Steps between C-alpha positions, in 0.01 A plus 500: 500500500872510457750435775628853476156650551437277804833602652416867451163461665665316792764772539233772485296328771812460717584865452147605589508282812836643597366849460195415708718341767723803505201732530355289782833487678532872463153550639584288802818680560349841442621592836855434380727745353389692193829419340411138493165586329673722245743227418219251472315727255819539300527122474133470406546774244806320366311170482211657312736676261703179449180298438373755248833511325524121494149476365567762228826335400342153512206609289674723245858381463460128406332582165774753432767246592326234289485740203869586547585130530301425182673785318840380618417139407384617156817705455711200608316276251548753221864550595550122498345476153709793374813348654423164336456674163822698553683180595367334185615795286836497674539127432406555135746789471776294664426208266513730198819655631650155546407412142621835369859382446374195313267711289777748424732213401229349282428838338870561444547153344191549285621844387846362418345211304270738313793731426706207368203380291447853368869534417498166315180595317645840404822336377297252298287781356812704420658196333180436304477867401868499398440192284195665343699819432785291359262307272330823391838660431613194299175504304539872437865455396403215264218710355739793452756263343238361259389850413860606443567191281189565298597862463853392406360254244275771361795739477715227345223411250453866415874544456512184287209619286654845469839347417345262247298781352802723462702207359222415257466861406870507418513166320163496341503715195216555260633235264540244782148570617360443154683172461376380841140590420510333159664188651227485762225542242657232282511259793133565558399434144642153495309391808152372494267669744 
């Protein structure tokens, strides 16, 4: 048996004895004033009511209080866990915030370096493209120059042939042609084949 249960039994026995003593005292003093008896019954009534109330509260309320205490303890444990998690998240956020300036500086430096590298690469590509265009233009100019020279030579040759033809046509008469042909034939006859 628990100490609490023993104390309740002892208090109940004391209360019952007190009630019995009061009833016996009242019976002995029955000749006394009725007011005293009425007051005694009021006190007995109060004692019974107090004992019943104490017994009801002692029997029913401790489990309720224990359940409330368990609920509160559980809520405190959960709140402690949630607070620890929130503190951890806060520390992480503060650490990231502290590193934010460094990260921004690093990103800015990286972006500037990449921009400078891109600018240098673009300049190099533009220079390379300009050289390629220049070489292609030179090759095209040389090809056009060769074509023009060949065309000029062809025109000059045609003009020379036309000029020679017209000169021959003027200087070469039928008699001169016959003498040239007979001289050529004579030169062929004297040669051995």
